[in-house]
N, C-alpha and C positions, 0 to 999 in steps of 0.2 A: 755415598761412597763410604762414609764413616760407619754406617750401619753394616754394610757389606763386609768391611774389614773386621768389625767386631764379631760378626757371625762366622767368618772364615776361621776364627780361632777355635771354633768348636769342631771336633773331628767328625761328628755326625753330619753337620752341615757341609763340611768340605767334601765328604764322600758323596752325599746326595747331590750336591751342586755339580760335582765333576761328572757324575753319571748323567745327569740331566743335560749338561752341556754337550756331552758326547752324543746323546740321543737326538738333541736338537740339531747338531751338525749332520747326523745321518738323515734327519728329516729334510733339512735344507738341500742335502745332496740329491734327494729325489727329483728336484727340479731340473737337474742336469743329467737325468737318466737317459741313456741312448735307446731305451726300450719302452714300449707301451705296456704297462702292467696289466692291462685288460686283455691283451692278445695271448693266445695259447700257441704252443708248438713252434716257438721261435728257435729253441735249441733242442738237441737230443735230450730225451727224458732221463731222469734219475742218475745224472752224472754226479759222482762224489766231489767234494771240495778239491779244487786245483788252482793253479795260478790263473787260469783263464776264467774260472768261476769260483770265487773265493769261498762261497758257501754252497757250491754245487748247484744243481738244477732239480726241479721237482717233476712230479708225474704229469704236470700240465705243460711241460716244456718251457718253463720260465726260470730265469736266474733268481735264485733264492735271495741273494744279497740285495739286488735292486728291488725285488718285491718287498723285502723287509723295510727298506727305506720309505717306500710308499705307505706301508702298514703303520710304521711309527708316526709318520706325518698325519695320516688320517685319524688314527686313534687319539693323537694329541689335539687335533682340531675338534673332534667330538667332545673330548673332556673339557676343553676351554669354553666351548659354546655352552655346554651344560652348566659349568661352574659359574660363568658370568650371568647367565639367565637366572639361575637359582639364587645368586647373590643379590640380584636386583629385587627379586620378590622378597627374599629374607630381610634385606635392609628396610624396604618400605614397610613390611608387616611388623618387623621388630620395633622400628622407630615409632610408628603410629600407635601400636598397641601399648608400648611402654610409656609414651608421653601422655596420651589421652586417657588411658585407663578406663575404668567403668565398663559400660556396655560394649564399647568398641573393643576394648581389650578382651573381654569375655567372648565376643563374637569371633574375633580373629584367632584367638587361641583355641577355640573349639574347632575351627577349620584346620588349624595346625595339628591338633590332636587327632582329628579324623584322618589326616594324611599319614600320621605316625603309626596308627594301628592298622592301616590297610595292608593286606598281603601283597607286597610290592611286586615280587617276581611273577606270580600268576597274572596280575593285572597287566604288567609289561608284556608278558607272553601273549596274552589275549589281544592287546592293542597292536603289537608288532605283527601278529599273524593276520590281522585284518588289513593292515596297511603295508604289508611286507614289500609289495612291488613298488611302492611310492616312497620308501624310506631313503633319504639322502643323508649326507653327513650332517647338514644343518637341521633337518627335521628330527633325526635321531638325537642330536644334542639337545634340541628344544624339548623333546619328549622326556629325556632323562632329567632335564632341568626342572620340569614341572613337578617332579616328585622329590627333588633334592634340597628343598629349602626349609621344611618345617622345623627340624631340630635346631638349625642355625638361627632361625627367626626367634626361637625361644631364648637362645643365648644372648642375642642382641637386645631383646626385650628386657631380660634380667639386668643387663648393663645399663640400659636407659632408666629403669626403675630406680637404680642406685643413684644415677646422676641427677635425676629429677628432685631428689631430696637434698642436694647440696646447695650451699649458699649462693654460688654463682648463678644458679637457675633463678632464684628469687631476685637477685640483682639485675639479671638480664630482663626479667619480666617488668620490674619497676622502671627500668630504663626505656621501656617502650618497644622492646624487641617483639617482632611478630613470631608466631609459632614456627613458620618455615625458617626464618633466619636463626631462631634459637636452635632448632633441631640440626640444621645444616652446619652452622658456624661453631656451635658449642658442643653438641653431642656427637656429630659424625667423626671428628678427629679422635675421640675416645674409642669409637666403635671400629674404625678402620683396621687397627692391628688384629682384632678378633676376626674381621672379615677376611683379611689376607691369609691367616692361618687356616680358616675353614675352606678357603678356595682350594688349597692344596689337597686337603682331605677329600673334598668333593670331586676333584679331578681323578684321584685314585678310585673312588667309588664308581664314578661314571665309566672308567675304563674297564673295571671289573664287570659291570653290568653289560657293557658292549660285548666283551669277550663271551659272557654267558649266553646272551641272545644269539650271537653269531655261531657259536658251537651248536646251538639248537637249530640253526638254519633259519632264524627269524629276522635277520637283517638283510640288507642288499648284498648278496654274496658276490656280486660283480665288482664291488669296491674293495680293494685290498686294505684290510685292517689287521691288527693282531688277532682279533677274534675270527675273522674269515679265513686268515691263513691257517689257523689251527683247525677250523672246520674242514677245509679241503684236505689237510694232512691226515686228519682222522678219517675222513670219508674215503680217501684212497688207501687206507690201512698202511700208512707210512711206517709205523712201528713194526708191524708183522713182516713187511717187505724189506726191512733193514734200511730204510731211507731216513736214518736218524737225524741228518742235518736239516731236513725239511721240518720235522716236528720239533726238534730241539731249539731252533732259531727263535720262533715266536715265544716259546716257553721261557727261555733265558731272558729275552728282552722284556717280557711281561714281569717276571720276577724282579729284575733289576729296576724296572720302572716303579713298581709298587714299593720296593724297599727304599728307593731314593726319595720318593714323594713322602713316605712316612717319616723318614729321618729329617727331611726339610721341615715338615710340619711340627715335629717334636722340638727341633732346634729353634724355630721361630717362636713357638709358644713359650719356650723357656726364656728366650730373650725378651719377649714382651711382658713377661710376668714381673711385676714390681719387686717381688721378694728376691728373685734371682738377680735382678738389676742392682739391688742394694748390696747383695753379696759380691757382685763383680766390682762395684765401686770400692768396697772394703778391701778386696784383694788387690786392686790397683793401687790403693793408698799404701798398703804394706810393702 
C-alpha cells in the first residue's frame, strides 16, 4: 500500500492507473452482459448513440457498448497470458545465463539474439494464417509470448551479471547456499522490479500485435477483441457509411490503453530507479 501511495503522487501514474481501472471495470461488466457477443442481428443495424444504445449499434446488429466490454476483456486476457508466459521464459533464461556464464551464457544469448533479429510480423502472419481456425485467446497469448521474451531476458541477465560480482554472492556461496537458493532468495528480489516494469511494456506490445493480426483477418474473428472489432468496422466500410461510433470506439479504447500502459511503465521504472529514489528521499527531508 505504501508503494501505491508513493506512485499515486506521480501524475503519469495517476492518469494511467485511473484509465486502467475504468477499462478493467468495463471488462468486468462484460460478465453481466444481457447479450451474447457472438450473435448477430439482435438489434436494428447502424443505430446512432442513444439512451437505449449508449454507443449505438453496428452493421452486424450488435450493441457497440456491450461488444466493446467483451473486446476489452479479451484483449486484456491475451496480453496478460502473453506477458506472463514471456516473463517466465525471460526470468529463467536471464537468471541462468547471468549466473552460470560461459558456454551456457553464450548459447542462451545466441538463441535470444536469433529471436531479436527475426522478422517478427511476417513470421506471426505466416503462423497465424496456418492455424487461424484454431486460434483461441489462450493459444494467441502463448504464440505472442513465445516471441516476447528475448530483450527482457538480456536485461535480467545484465542485472544478474552485476549481482554476481557483489560481496553477498561470495558470502552466500561460502555459507553453503545451493545455486537454486542463491538465485531465488538473493537475486530474484533484485530482478522482480525490472520484471514488473517489463510486464506492462509487454502487455502493450501484445495488444498491438493482436490488433494488427486481427485487422489483417488472421485471428479468430468470431471472438470479440479490440482488433476484431476494428476488422469488422473496416470490412463493413464504417467510415464511408458514416457509422463513426462503431469505428471510433475501439480506436479510442486502444489509444487510451496504450497511453495508460506506457505511462504506468514509465512511472514504475522511475520509481524503481535508485537515482530517482534518492532524489525523492532528499525532497522529503527538505
